Structures are given as structure tokens and as C-alpha cells.
VOPAGU-2260 file (C-alpha; in pm, 1 decimal, decimal comma):
REM VOPAGU-2260
SITE   aa  ch    i         X         Y         Z
SITE  MET   A    0   13948,9    8591,3    9931,2
SITE  SER   A    1   14061,1    8734,6   10229,9
SITE  LEU   A    2   13884,3    8979,5   10467,0
SITE  PRO   A    3   14089,6    9261,3   10322,4
SITE  ARG   A    4   14039,1    9189,2    9970,6
SITE  LEU   A    5   13660,2    9129,3   10068,8
SITE  LEU   A    6   13663,9    9477,3   10212,9
SITE  SER   A    7   13849,8    9649,3    9916,9
SITE  ALA   A    8   13605,5    9507,7    9670,4
SITE  ARG   A    9   13344,3    9646,9    9886,4
SITE  ALA   A   10   13510,1   10010,5    9862,4
SITE  GLU   A   11   13545,8    9958,8    9460,7
SITE  ALA   A   12   13196,9    9915,2    9462,9
SITE  GLN   A   13   13086,6   10211,6    9615,3
SITE  ASP   A   14   13340,3   10436,6    9438,6
SITE  ALA   A   15   13171,6   10254,6    9119,9
SITE  THR   A   16   12840,5   10440,2    9244,5
SITE  SER   A   17   12964,3   10751,8    9370,0
SITE  ASP   A   18   12760,6   10959,6    9174,8
SITE  ARG   A   19   12449,0   10824,5    9360,7
SITE  PRO   A   20   12168,7   11003,3    9457,3
SITE  PRO   A   21   12206,0   11146,5    9820,8
SITE  VAL   A   22   12149,8   10888,5   10079,6
SITE  LYS   A   23   11787,2   10924,7   10302,0
SITE  ALA   A   24   11793,7   10597,1   10444,2
SITE  LYS   A   25   12091,1   10396,9   10590,8
SITE  ALA   A   26   11912,4   10076,3   10629,7
SITE  CYS   A   27   11578,8    9939,2   10541,8
SITE  ILE   A   28   11314,7    9713,1   10716,6
SITE  LEU   A   29   11066,5    9513,3   10433,7
SITE  LEU   A   30   10750,2    9392,6   10658,2
SITE  PHE   A   31   10634,4    9151,3   10397,0
SITE  MET   A   32   10243,9    9023,2   10435,4
SITE  TRP   A   33   10283,5    8677,4   10238,8
SITE  GLY   A   34    9941,5    8596,4   10123,0
SITE  GLY   A   35    9822,3    8931,3   10041,7
SITE  PRO   A   36    9614,8    9148,8   10240,8
SITE  GLY   A   37    9272,5    9270,4   10183,4
SITE  HIS   A   38    9318,9    9657,8   10145,6
SITE  GLN   A   39    8942,7    9693,9   10218,8
SITE  ASP   A   40    8970,5    9577,9   10547,2
SITE  THR   A   41    9288,5    9720,9   10664,5
SITE  TRP   A   42    9414,3   10076,7   10473,3
SITE  ASP   A   43    9152,0   10163,2   10233,2
SITE  LEU   A   44    8805,6   10095,1   10372,3
SITE  LYS   A   45    8515,2   10130,5   10189,3
SITE  PRO   A   46    8188,0   10243,9   10402,2
SITE  ASP   A   47    7979,8   10364,9   10132,9
SITE  ALA   A   48    7999,0   10048,2    9896,3
SITE  PRO   A   49    7716,6    9771,7    9904,6
SITE  ALA   A   50    7771,2    9494,7   10187,5
SITE  GLU   A   51    7932,8    9279,7    9973,6
SITE  VAL   A   52    8234,8    9545,2    9899,7
SITE  ARG   A   53    8267,1    9694,9   10225,4
SITE  GLY   A   54    8264,1    9380,6   10441,3
SITE  GLU   A   55    8239,7    9381,5   10843,0
SITE  PHE   A   56    8469,7    9629,6   10981,6
SITE  LYS   A   57    8459,0    9995,4   11028,1
SITE  PRO   A   58    8681,0   10288,2   10937,6
SITE  ILE   A   59    8832,8   10500,9   11267,5
SITE  SER   A   60    9009,8   10828,1   11239,1
SITE  THR   A   61    9378,4   10869,3   11274,3
SITE  ASN   A   62    9548,8   11133,3   11415,2
SITE  VAL   A   63    9584,6   11277,4   11064,5
SITE  PRO   A   64    9261,1   11481,5   11003,5
SITE  GLY   A   65    9089,7   11287,5   10681,7
SITE  ILE   A   66    9252,0   10968,1   10674,7
SITE  GLN   A   67    9104,3   10686,5   10843,8
SITE  ILE   A   68    9185,8   10345,2   10864,0
SITE  CYS   A   69    9032,6    9998,5   10966,1
SITE  GLU   A   70    8918,2    9987,5   11353,5
SITE  HIS   A   71    9140,4    9671,2   11413,9
SITE  PHE   A   72    9471,4    9903,9   11374,6
SITE  PRO   A   73    9419,1   10137,7   11657,9
SITE  ARG   A   74    9768,0   10139,0   11727,2
SITE  LEU   A   75    9910,8   10247,1   11363,7
SITE  ALA   A   76    9564,1   10487,4   11389,7
SITE  SER   A   77    9727,3   10725,9   11616,3
SITE  ARG   A   78   10079,6   10705,6   11440,8
SITE  VAL   A   79    9966,5   10783,3   11058,6
SITE  ASP   A   80   10151,8   11139,7   11079,2
SITE  LYS   A   81   10470,1   10870,9   11022,8
SITE  LEU   A   82   10308,3   10683,0   10732,0
SITE  ALA   A   83   10262,9   10765,1   10351,2
SITE  ILE   A   84    9969,4   10485,9   10256,7
SITE  VAL   A   85    9993,0   10381,7    9899,5
SITE  ARG   A   86    9629,0   10255,7    9782,7
SITE  SER   A   87    9682,3   10288,8    9425,9
SITE  MET   A   88    9924,1    9957,4    9403,5
SITE  THR   A   89    9891,2    9761,3    9056,0
SITE  HIS   A   90   10037,8    9492,1    8898,6
SITE  THR   A   91    9845,8    9194,7    8712,8
SITE  ASN   A   92    9964,9    8849,9    8866,4
SITE  VAL   A   93    9764,2    8674,4    9053,7
SITE  ASP   A   94    9987,5    8377,2    9183,1
SITE  HIS   A   95   10123,2    8414,3    9516,6
SITE  THR   A   96   10477,0    8243,3    9408,6
SITE  THR   A   97   10546,1    8451,0    9127,8
SITE  SER   A   98   10360,2    8798,5    9233,5
SITE  THR   A   99   10603,9    8856,0    9537,3
SITE  HIS   A  100   10872,7    8866,8    9234,0
SITE  TYR   A  101   10708,0    9199,3    9143,9
SITE  LEU   A  102   10726,6    9377,5    9493,6
SITE  LEU   A  103   11109,4    9251,4    9618,5
SITE  THR   A  104   11262,2    9330,5    9278,0
SITE  GLY   A  105   11049,3    9553,5    9121,7
SITE  GLN   A  106   11066,3    9342,7    8801,6
SITE  PRO   A  107   10818,6    9099,6    8649,4
SITE  PRO   A  108   10890,9    8746,0    8713,5
SITE  PRO   A  109   11111,0    8542,6    8427,4
SITE  PRO   A  110   10927,5    8226,4    8292,3
SITE  GLY   A  111   10998,7    7886,9    8459,1
SITE  ASN   A  112   11045,4    7801,5    8819,6
SITE  ASP   A  113   11427,4    7828,5    8844,9
SITE  LEU   A  114   11500,3    8090,0    9102,4
SITE  ARG   A  115   11821,5    8186,2    8992,5
SITE  LYS   A  116   11685,9    8333,6    8696,4
SITE  ASP   A  117   11494,8    8591,4    8918,7
SITE  TRP   A  118   11585,5    8934,4    8933,8
SITE  PRO   A  119   11783,2    9037,0    9256,0
SITE  HIS   A  120   11616,5    9106,4    9588,3
SITE  ILE   A  121   11682,4    9491,8    9652,9
SITE  GLY   A  122   11899,2    9337,3    9973,7
SITE  ALA   A  123   12128,2    9122,5    9726,9
SITE  VAL   A  124   12168,9    9463,2    9514,8
SITE  LEU   A  125   12278,0    9649,0    9833,7
SITE  SER   A  126   12488,6    9336,9    9890,5
SITE  ARG   A  127   12663,5    9346,5    9582,7
SITE  LEU   A  128   12735,9    9714,2    9603,9
SITE  GLY   A  129   12914,9    9674,5    9921,5
SITE  ARG   A  130   12673,5    9819,2   10183,1
SITE  GLY   A  131   12677,1    9730,0   10561,9
SITE  ARG   A  132   12924,0    9773,3   10815,1
SITE  GLY   A  133   13032,9    9517,9   11064,3
SITE  PRO   A  134   13083,2    9161,2   11070,0
SITE  LEU   A  135   12703,2    9047,1   11021,1
SITE  PRO   A  136   12580,6    8969,3   10616,5
SITE  PRO   A  137   12413,7    9317,1   10455,7
SITE  PHE   A  138   12083,6    9119,1   10387,4
SITE  VAL   A  139   11888,8    8885,1   10615,4
SITE  SER   A  140   11537,6    8736,9   10552,5
SITE  MET   A  141   11326,8    8619,6   10878,5
SITE  ARG   A  142   11083,7    8318,0   10748,0
SITE  PRO   A  143   10991,6    8188,4   11101,2
SITE  LYS   A  144   10880,6    7833,8   11001,0
SITE  LEU   A  145   10608,1    7712,0   11247,3
SITE  GLU   A  146   10398,1    7381,1   11240,5
SITE  ASN   A  147   10166,6    7479,8   10954,4
SITE  THR   A  148   10401,3    7626,1   10730,7
SITE  VAL   A  149   10300,7    7562,5   10369,8
SITE  PRO   A  150   10635,2    7499,7   10172,0
SITE  ARG   A  151   10508,9    7654,7    9871,9
SITE  PHE   A  152   10530,4    8018,6    9989,9
SITE  VAL   A  153   10875,7    7935,2   10183,1
SITE  GLU   A  154   11069,5    7765,3    9919,3
SITE  GLU   A  155   10910,1    7861,0    9583,7
SITE  SER   A  156   10825,2    8222,7    9599,9
SITE  HIS   A  157   11034,3    8425,8    9375,4
SITE  GLY   A  158   11263,8    8708,4    9410,1
SITE  GLN   A  159   11378,2    8627,1    9789,6
SITE  PHE   A  160   11725,6    8583,7    9681,5
SITE  ALA   A  161   12003,6    8744,8    9447,7
SITE  GLY   A  162   11899,9    8559,3    9151,8
SITE  TRP   A  163   12140,0    8602,0    8845,0
SITE  LEU   A  164   12371,9    8767,4    9067,2
SITE  GLY   A  165   12454,8    8483,3    9182,8
SITE  PRO   A  166   12462,7    8284,4    9558,5
SITE  THR   A  167   12748,8    8520,9    9685,0
SITE  TRP   A  168   12487,7    8776,3    9747,5
SITE  ASP   A  169   12174,2    8574,8    9902,7
SITE  PRO   A  170   12073,4    8647,0   10225,4
SITE  LEU   A  171   12139,8    8492,9   10562,0
SITE  THR   A  172   11798,8    8328,2   10588,0
SITE  ILE   A  173   11693,1    8230,2   10918,9
SITE  ASP   A  174   11379,6    7995,0   10925,5
SITE  GLY   A  175   11380,9    7970,5   11355,6
SITE  ASN   A  176   11090,0    8094,9   11552,5
SITE  PRO   A  177   11268,4    8391,1   11732,8
SITE  ALA   A  178   10946,3    8405,2   12005,2
SITE  LEU   A  179   11063,8    8060,2   12132,6
SITE  PRO   A  180   11284,5    8004,3   12439,7
SITE  ASP   A  181   11546,2    7824,9   12295,1
SITE  TYR   A  182   11580,0    8026,1   11927,9
SITE  ARG   A  183   11924,7    8053,1   11851,6
SITE  VAL   A  184   12046,3    8105,6   11525,4
SITE  GLY   A  185   12328,6    7838,6   11526,1
SITE  ASP   A  186   12568,3    7934,1   11214,5
SITE  PHE   A  187   12707,6    8241,8   11456,7
SITE  LEU   A  188   12815,4    7987,8   11763,7
SITE  PRO   A  189   13145,7    7825,9   11745,2
SITE  GLN   A  190   13177,2    7442,9   11745,2
SITE  PRO   A  191   13263,6    7328,3   12103,0
SITE  GLY   A  192   13625,2    7260,8   12129,0
SITE  LEU   A  193   13691,2    7565,2   11852,3
SITE  ASN   A  194   13829,1    7825,3   12074,9
SITE  ASP   A  195   14021,0    8113,7   11920,8
SITE  GLU   A  196   14346,9    7944,8   11897,4
SITE  ARG   A  197   14212,5    7679,2   11670,6
SITE  LEU   A  198   14000,2    7926,7   11504,7
SITE  PHE   A  199   14318,6    8155,2   11410,5
SITE  ARG   A  200   14542,9    7831,5   11300,5
SITE  ARG   A  201   14245,3    7724,2   11088,8
SITE  GLN   A  202   14176,8    8096,0   10914,1
SITE  SER   A  203   14596,3    8097,5   10864,6
SITE  LEU   A  204   14574,2    7749,7   10689,1
SITE  LEU   A  205   14294,9    7895,6   10467,9
SITE  SER   A  206   14528,7    8201,2   10362,2
SITE  SER   A  207   14805,7    7986,2   10298,1
SITE  MET   A  208   14608,0    7782,4   10047,7
SITE  GLU   A  209   14457,4    8071,1    9912,1
SITE  ARG   A  210   14801,1    8251,0    9866,6
SITE  ARG   A  211   14886,5    7891,0    9662,2
SITE  LEU   A  212   14568,8    7965,7    9454,6
SITE  ASP   A  213   14637,1    8317,4    9333,7
SITE  SER   A  214   14906,8    8183,5    9138,4
SITE  LEU   A  215   14652,2    7979,4    8930,3
SITE  ASP   A  216   14346,4    8059,9    8779,4
SITE  ARG   A  217   14047,2    8101,3    9012,5
SITE  SER   A  218   13718,0    8024,6    8909,8
SITE  ALA   A  219   13412,5    8193,8    8997,7
SITE  ALA   A  220   13293,6    7913,4    9260,5
SITE  LEU   A  221   13644,9    7979,0    9470,5
SITE  ASP   A  222   13614,7    8347,1    9481,8
SITE  ASN   A  223   13226,0    8323,9    9583,4
SITE  MET   A  224   13352,7    8031,9    9864,7
SITE  SER   A  225   13612,0    8263,3    9982,6
SITE  ARG   A  226   13392,5    8538,7   10069,1
SITE  HIS   A  227   13180,2    8274,8   10271,0
SITE  TYR   A  228   13473,5    8177,8   10480,4
SITE  SER   A  229   13580,5    8534,6   10534,9
SITE  ARG   A  230   13251,9    8604,0   10657,2
SITE  ALA   A  231   13214,5    8319,7   10843,1
SITE  PHE   A  232   13548,8    8391,5   11054,6
SITE  ASP   A  233   13478,6    8746,0   11125,9
SITE  LEU   A  234   13161,1    8664,9   11211,0
SITE  LEU   A  235   13289,4    8361,5   11453,8
SITE  ALA   A  236   13525,0    8615,5   11636,8
SITE  SER   A  237   13296,4    8888,7   11669,5
SITE  SER   A  238   13106,2    8894,5   11998,7
SITE  VAL   A  239   12912,0    9197,2   11830,0
SITE  GLY   A  240   12790,7    8964,2   11533,1
SITE  ARG   A  241   12667,7    8705,0   11787,0
SITE  ALA   A  242   12475,8    8921,7   12011,4
SITE  ALA   A  243   12290,0    9028,3   11735,0
SITE  PHE   A  244   12087,0    8757,8   11751,9
SITE  ASP   A  245   12028,5    8688,8   12119,4
SITE  LEU   A  246   11690,3    8834,9   12189,6
SITE  SER   A  247   11738,4    8766,1   12567,0
SITE  GLU   A  248   11967,2    9076,4   12591,6
SITE  GLU   A  249   11645,8    9303,8   12525,3
SITE  PRO   A  250   11424,2    9344,5   12826,1
SITE  ASP   A  251   11140,3    9181,4   12882,0
SITE  GLU   A  252   10912,3    9511,1   12853,8
SITE  MET   A  253   11058,7    9576,6   12539,4
SITE  ARG   A  254   10969,1    9214,1   12420,8
SITE  ASP   A  255   10643,1    9242,2   12520,8
SITE  ARG   A  256   10557,9    9589,8   12351,1
SITE  TYR   A  257   10652,5    9430,9   12036,3
SITE  GLY   A  258   10449,0    9097,2   12074,9
SITE  ARG   A  259   10553,1    8748,4   12220,7
SITE  ASN   A  260   10490,7    8569,6   11863,3
SITE  PRO   A  261   10667,8    8509,5   11563,7
SITE  HIS   A  262   10595,8    8802,2   11386,5
SITE  GLY   A  263   10693,9    9072,4   11689,7
SITE  GLN   A  264   10985,8    8879,8   11766,6
SITE  SER   A  265   11087,8    8901,8   11387,2
SITE  VAL   A  266   11038,7    9266,3   11419,6
SITE  LEU   A  267   11234,4    9327,2   11696,5
SITE  GLN   A  268   11532,8    9079,3   11526,6
SITE  ALA   A  269   11493,5    9280,0   11239,9
SITE  ARG   A  270   11578,7    9599,9   11413,2
SITE  ARG   A  271   11857,4    9473,7   11635,9
SITE  LEU   A  272   12016,3    9396,7   11300,7
SITE  ILE   A  273   11974,2    9722,3   11091,3
SITE  GLU   A  274   12096,3    9854,1   11448,7
SITE  ARG   A  275   12424,4    9690,3   11409,3
SITE  GLY   A  276   12466,9    9792,1   11015,1
SITE  VAL   A  277   12246,9    9543,0   10867,2
SITE  PRO   A  278   12153,0    9728,8   10546,4
SITE  LEU   A  279   11816,7    9539,5   10457,8
SITE  VAL   A  280   11658,6    9285,7   10673,0
SITE  THR   A  281   11320,1    9111,6   10506,1
SITE  VAL   A  282   11044,4    9005,3   10771,2
SITE  PHE   A  283   10820,7    8751,6   10608,4
SITE  TRP   A  284   10514,2    8692,1   10769,1
SITE  PRO   A  285   10474,4    8355,2   10903,8
SITE  ASN   A  286   10191,4    8110,3   10882,0
SITE  ASP   A  287   10014,8    8088,8   11208,6
SITE  GLY   A  288    9672,8    7999,6   11042,9
SITE  ILE   A  289    9505,0    7674,6   11033,7
SITE  LYS   A  290    9630,6    7419,7   10767,8
SITE  ASN   A  291    9430,9    7400,5   10470,5
SITE  VAL   A  292    9210,8    7642,9   10591,5
SITE  SER   A  293    9367,1    7969,6   10612,6
SITE  VAL   A  294    9734,1    8039,3   10580,5
SITE  TYR   A  295    9977,5    8390,3   10594,9
SITE  TRP   A  296    9692,5    8674,7   10481,0
SITE  ASP   A  297    9588,1    8417,3   10209,8
SITE  THR   A  298    9217,2    8478,7   10356,3
SITE  HIS   A  299    8955,6    8281,3   10086,6
SITE  SER   A  300    8766,0    8229,6   10348,5
SITE  LYS   A  301    8737,9    8385,6   10740,3
SITE  GLU   A  302    8841,9    8719,6   10631,4
SITE  PHE   A  303    8678,3    8895,8   10880,6
SITE  ILE   A  304    8784,2    8636,1   11147,0
SITE  ASP   A  305    9130,1    8620,9   11076,4
SITE  HIS   A  306    9165,9    8969,4   11027,2
SITE  ARG   A  307    9044,5    9049,9   11324,0
SITE  GLU   A  308    9183,7    8761,1   11572,3
SITE  ARG   A  309    9487,7    8656,4   11364,9
SITE  LEU   A  310    9610,5    8874,7   11162,5
SITE  MET   A  311    9576,5    9278,0   11234,4
SITE  PRO   A  312    9636,2    9244,7   11641,8
SITE  PRO   A  313    9987,2    9137,7   11593,6
SITE  ALA   A  314   10056,4    9324,1   11253,2
SITE  ASP   A  315    9938,7    9657,6   11443,6
SITE  LEU   A  316   10112,5    9581,0   11741,8
SITE  ALA   A  317   10484,3    9511,8   11586,8
SITE  PHE   A  318   10450,2    9801,1   11331,8
SITE  SER   A  319   10380,0   10069,5   11567,0
SITE  THR   A  320   10621,6    9945,9   11842,8
SITE  LEU   A  321   10906,0    9950,3   11550,2
SITE  LEU   A  322   10794,1   10317,3   11440,1
SITE  ASP   A  323   10834,5   10417,4   11810,2
SITE  ASP   A  324   11133,4   10196,3   11894,7
SITE  LEU   A  325   11301,5   10354,1   11600,7
SITE  SER   A  326   11246,6   10678,0   11683,8
SITE  ASP   A  327   11321,3   10724,7   12050,1
SITE  ARG   A  328   11677,4   10543,0   11871,2
SITE  GLY   A  329   11745,8   10829,9   11642,9
SITE  LEU   A  330   11694,8   10577,2   11369,6
SITE  LEU   A  331   11362,9   10644,5   11235,6
SITE  ASP   A  332   11498,5   10933,3   10969,1
SITE  GLU   A  333   11752,2   10690,6   10841,9
SITE  THR   A  334   11564,2   10344,0   10823,7
SITE  LEU   A  335   11314,1   10292,9   10577,9
SITE  VAL   A  336   10994,7   10085,7   10704,7
SITE  VAL   A  337   10782,8    9916,8   10403,6
SITE  TRP   A  338   10490,9    9717,3   10468,7
SITE  THR   A  339   10334,7    9512,1   10207,7
SITE  GLY   A  340   10179,8    9219,6   10079,6
SITE  GLU   A  341   10222,3    9092,7    9691,2
SITE  PHE   A  342    9882,7    9190,5    9623,4
SITE  GLY   A  343    9516,3    9237,6    9756,7
SITE  ARG   A  344    9198,3    9104,8    9778,9
SITE  THR   A  345    8864,4    9087,2    9565,0
SITE  PRO   A  346    8645,0    9381,9    9574,8
SITE  LYS   A  347    8339,8    9160,8    9653,4
SITE  ILE   A  348    8343,9    8901,9    9922,1
SITE  GLY   A  349    8299,4    8561,4    9797,6
SITE  GLN   A  350    8385,6    8657,6    9441,8
SITE  ARG   A  351    8589,4    8402,4    9213,0
SITE  ASN   A  352    8967,3    8566,5    9066,3
SITE  SER   A  353    9189,2    8264,6    9054,9
SITE  ASP   A  354    9178,5    7885,6    9062,7
SITE  ALA   A  355    9172,2    7878,1    9457,9
SITE  GLY   A  356    8841,7    8086,9    9439,4
SITE  ALA   A  357    8671,6    8208,8    9799,3
SITE  GLY   A  358    8408,1    8106,9   10018,1
SITE  ALA   A  359    8092,3    8274,7   10126,5
SITE  ASP   A  360    8315,1    8453,5   10374,2
SITE  GLY   A  361    8606,5    8509,6   10212,4
SITE  ARG   A  362    8822,2    8705,7    9906,7
SITE  ASP   A  363    8997,9    8582,5    9654,6
SITE  HIS   A  364    9348,7    8719,9    9517,0
SITE  TRP   A  365    9342,7    9082,9    9314,9
SITE  PRO   A  366    9630,9    9215,5    9200,2
SITE  ASN   A  367    9477,3    9504,1    9015,7
SITE  CYS   A  368    9494,3    9701,5    9312,7
SITE  PHE   A  369    9629,7    9718,9    9668,1
SITE  THR   A  370    9800,7    9918,8    9943,1
SITE  SER   A  371   10159,5    9962,6   10044,2
SITE  VAL   A  372   10289,2   10160,5   10315,8
SITE  LEU   A  373   10615,4   10322,6   10384,8
SITE  ALA   A  374   10748,7   10541,9   10678,7
SITE  GLY   A  375   11102,6   10696,3   10782,5
SITE  GLY   A  376   11406,6   10704,7   10555,1
SITE  GLY   A  377   11287,0   11006,8   10412,4
SITE  ILE   A  378   10937,1   10965,1   10322,2
SITE  LYS   A  379   10719,3   11247,4   10378,9
SITE  GLY   A  380   10452,4   11105,0   10663,8
SITE  GLY   A  381   10110,5   11199,7   10727,2
SITE  GLN   A  382    9971,8   11154,3   10345,2
SITE  VAL   A  383    9766,2   10916,6   10147,7
SITE  TYR   A  384    9896,3   10868,3    9778,1
SITE  GLY   A  385    9695,1   10782,1    9485,2
SITE  SER   A  386    9341,0   10647,5    9553,3
SITE  SER   A  387    9128,9   10369,2    9449,2
SITE  ASP   A  388    8765,2   10359,3    9319,6
SITE  ARG   A  389    8477,7   10300,7    9501,2
SITE  TYR   A  390    8487,3    9937,6    9548,0
SITE  GLY   A  391    8856,6    9912,2    9591,4
SITE  ALA   A  392    8879,7    9717,1    9224,5
SITE  TYR   A  393    9128,2    9945,9    9052,4
SITE  PRO   A  394    9307,7   10278,1    9105,1
SITE  ASP   A  395    9143,6   10561,4    9050,4
SITE  SER   A  396    9460,5   10827,3    9073,2
SITE  ASN   A  397    9803,7   10782,9    9089,0
SITE  ALA   A  398    9828,4   10419,2    8978,8
SITE  VAL   A  399   10197,2   10296,8    9104,8
SITE  GLN   A  400   10363,7   10000,7    8948,1
SITE  PRO   A  401   10572,3    9801,0    9184,3
SITE  VAL   A  402   10872,5    9906,7    8962,3
SITE  ASN   A  403   10811,9   10266,4    9102,2
SITE  LEU   A  404   10762,2   10153,5    9480,5
SITE  VAL   A  405   11086,3    9982,0    9437,6
SITE  ALA   A  406   11273,8   10272,0    9240,7
SITE  THR   A  407   11154,8   10519,0    9526,8
SITE  ILE   A  408   11288,4   10256,2    9768,6
SITE  TYR   A  409   11653,8   10231,4    9571,4
SITE  ASN   A  410   11603,5   10614,1    9566,8
SITE  GLN   A  411   11591,5   10641,3    9940,1
SITE  LEU   A  412   11910,8   10400,6    9962,4
SITE  GLY   A  413   12126,6   10590,5    9716,8
SITE  VAL   A  414   12097,3   10353,2    9483,8
SITE  PRO   A  415   12111,5   10563,6    9133,0
SITE  GLY   A  416   11844,9   10460,6    8897,3
SITE  ASP   A  417   12032,6   10373,1    8605,9
SITE  LEU   A  418   12269,8   10129,1    8781,9
SITE  GLU   A  419   12338,7    9859,6    8556,9
SITE  LEU   A  420   12505,7    9502,3    8709,0
SITE  ARG   A  421   12574,8    9240,0    8540,0
SITE  ASP   A  422   12518,4    8849,7    8525,2
SITE  HIS   A  423   12732,4    8574,1    8501,0
SITE  LEU   A  424   12733,4    8603,7    8119,2
SITE  ASN   A  425   12837,9    8932,6    8188,8
SITE  ARG   A  426   12543,2    9106,5    8050,7
SITE  PRO   A  427   12411,7    9422,0    8166,6
SITE  PHE   A  428   12085,2    9491,2    8310,5
SITE  VAL   A  429   11959,2    9831,3    8465,4
SITE  ILE   A  430   11839,0    9687,4    8789,3
SITE  CYS   A  431   11518,0    9903,3    8835,4
SITE  PRO   A  432   11412,5   10118,7    8567,2
SITE  GLY   A  433   11120,8   10320,3    8742,4
SITE  SER   A  434   11084,7   10621,0    8862,5
SITE  PRO   A  435   11082,4   10723,8    9241,5
SITE  ILE   A  436   10747,4   10869,4    9347,4
SITE  PRO   A  437   10845,7   11268,4    9435,6
SITE  GLU   A  438   10518,1   11301,3    9624,6
SITE  LEU   A  439   10625,9   11046,0    9892,2
SITE  LEU   A  440   10975,6   11243,3    9925,9
SITE  THR   A  441   11043,5   11504,0   10188,2
């Protein structure tokens, strides 16, 4: 498929959703805290609960009277007027690699381990609808692979890709560490000796071959490959596309503000991408922990040491800087930011709720109640929606299923609630059969 035909297909997809709800957000940055943050130790502290529930941390006041969060989120505490804190998230899946599917797609995970049978990620749906502008891919995932990366998280977590929509709509996945001096996204750099003239000749040759194929029956695989070729040529010819991944263009002061660590620089990379027309970027938390002891936010042990020293400071810095940076650039109103993990942690320290269990200084998996946070993109800040019970064990009011959180995201991005997409067998599926949460919306 040539670039003009690809653009035509995008236009047709947009026409097909002409009755979509008003677009509040042009882009979404999804900050995904792989591992499951302890909600009682971050956003939903229980200072009046018994010691084995409340833990070691203290709540602090925020810039919104009556709302408190953890003392180790001091920067975010002064920006709560921009946040909608949903303290009543709930589902029933205790497994990391399958529960991610709920938060990334809104749907329960299908049986089995075939990622191609998953429901499509929000970004894949936006890609399928022709969203995005310019040469960059419409869906990007930042997954920095560090020395202690656990393949089970990176390679097996469900909901990361386009699933049954097909590989055409998969994200550009970046596993490089953007905090390193030699960080490069090599796919966007022409091979040595491939000048503009040679690139044009290759594109002309491909176009000639495709014209011959037009007289034959084209397979879906060929069409998919044609889309990839079209995007590749467009990117290689575009200095804008290549520059989006050059973090050296950012002032040192800005890079410092986000944090000179894999997560902070990934969030900065996400801002550069949405600023250049990418509709959705997922930033997955990297594994910067100690191998086989405490990985990602999966704090079966060292709950308070890791939250205090390893996890919350860079999360606090990157999220708060992103809010300020987007606001300063006039982008926060049109950029939806979502901070979440796949579940929370057990109400009691040392409590067992999965095969992994928990040590005397840790919390096990707990999907029954956890917290997700939204900002920007038409979200009403300065509020807490829903509540958990006195132990943080179950929702006490306004329980929110992942399908409704994802429906809220789709609503803000102008995706119709009754949107149907078809799989490779031409079967229609309503992509997200949930209802947006009206109290969160401006």
C-alpha cells in the first residue's frame, strides 16, 4: 500500500467514526507501574488502621483541602488540583501477566498464553481508527530493558499489543534505556550509504512492484507489509520523525527535572512523541530492583524500603514534571495522563494472597481494591473518586471496574462507546462495553 492509499485508509476510518463523542484529548500518556503499587502506601493511606495495615508511612496534606497522599509523593501533593484519584478500582485477577490485560484493554484476559488472542490495547484501537499525524507511528511503548529485567513481565504481559486486530496495529516497542548516553532508536536511522537518491529509487521500485500486485489478489499479509513499508519510507525521509527520539535536543535542566533515570527519561520521551503527533504512548516501569528480590513495584518484601528509596522518588519526580511541562506547553488540556498498575497490595503486611506470598516486610498481590490516577485531557482535577474500606481491602463506595476506566479514556479521546471492530475472521466486537465515569469529566 502506498503512502497516499494509507492516508486514504486513515481518512476512511475517521469518517466511519464521524458520530464519535467530542474529542477532549488528542493524546494519552499511560504511565503503567508494572508490578502493582501498594495503594495503602502511595495514594490511599490508612493512618487510623492497625499497624499491620497502615504500615510505616504517614499521609501529608495536599494543595486540595481534605485530600491527603503519602509523604513520599511531596511534589505530587502540591499538584493534586490537577489529579482525579480513583481509590475504588477493582477486579479479581491476582496474576501479573494476565491482570495487565484488564487495565490496558478494559476486558478480562482470554484463556491461554497466545497474545494474538488478546483484546487490543487502547493504542492499537487508535491506530486502527487512523489517529495520529505526521510520520511517527501512532502507538509507541517504552519498555526499558535493564540488567535485571524479568522476561516474564516484558514478554508475557497480556494486553500490550494489538491482539486479534493483527500485527499491523502493534506499537513501536522501544526497549532501549533512554537514560544512557548512547540511547538511540536505530530503526529511524538510514543505513550507512543509503542517501536520499537511493532511498527514492527503492521506493520507486517498491511502488512498481505493488502496481503489478494490484492486478492480482492481494493477501492481508501483503497489505500489512505494505503499510509497514510506507511508514518506514516516510520515517526515513523525515527529519521530524528522527528528531523525536533525540533526547540530546532537550536542555540539561529539563532532563534533570524529569530525572536522570530510565523511568524519568522514558516519560520525557513520551512527551516529545505526543508533542509531535503520536496519539498514545505507554511508559512501562522498568525493573531497576535487585534480581529475584524486589522487581518493578512487586514488593513481596522490602515494601517500605523500596517504596521510600527506589520507587516513589522517581515516580513522584517524573509525574509531577510531566504535569508541569505539559501545562507550560499548553498541552495538558489536550493530553490525558493515566497513572496505574495492574492491581494493589494486600491490606496486611505479610498477608498471603497468591502463590508468591509475602515476607514479614512486604505485601502480596491484591486486585480487590487499588488506585488509578488521571489528569489532563478533560479530566476534572482536585478530587478523589470512590473510596476503600478502613483497611484498603475492598471498595466502600463507587467501585470502578477496569472496563469503565478504559471507557473513560476512550470517551475523552473521542472513541464512540458502541464502536465495533472486526477480527481476522470478520467477527464484530464492541471494543469497550463499559460506561465512562461522569464525575471525572469536565
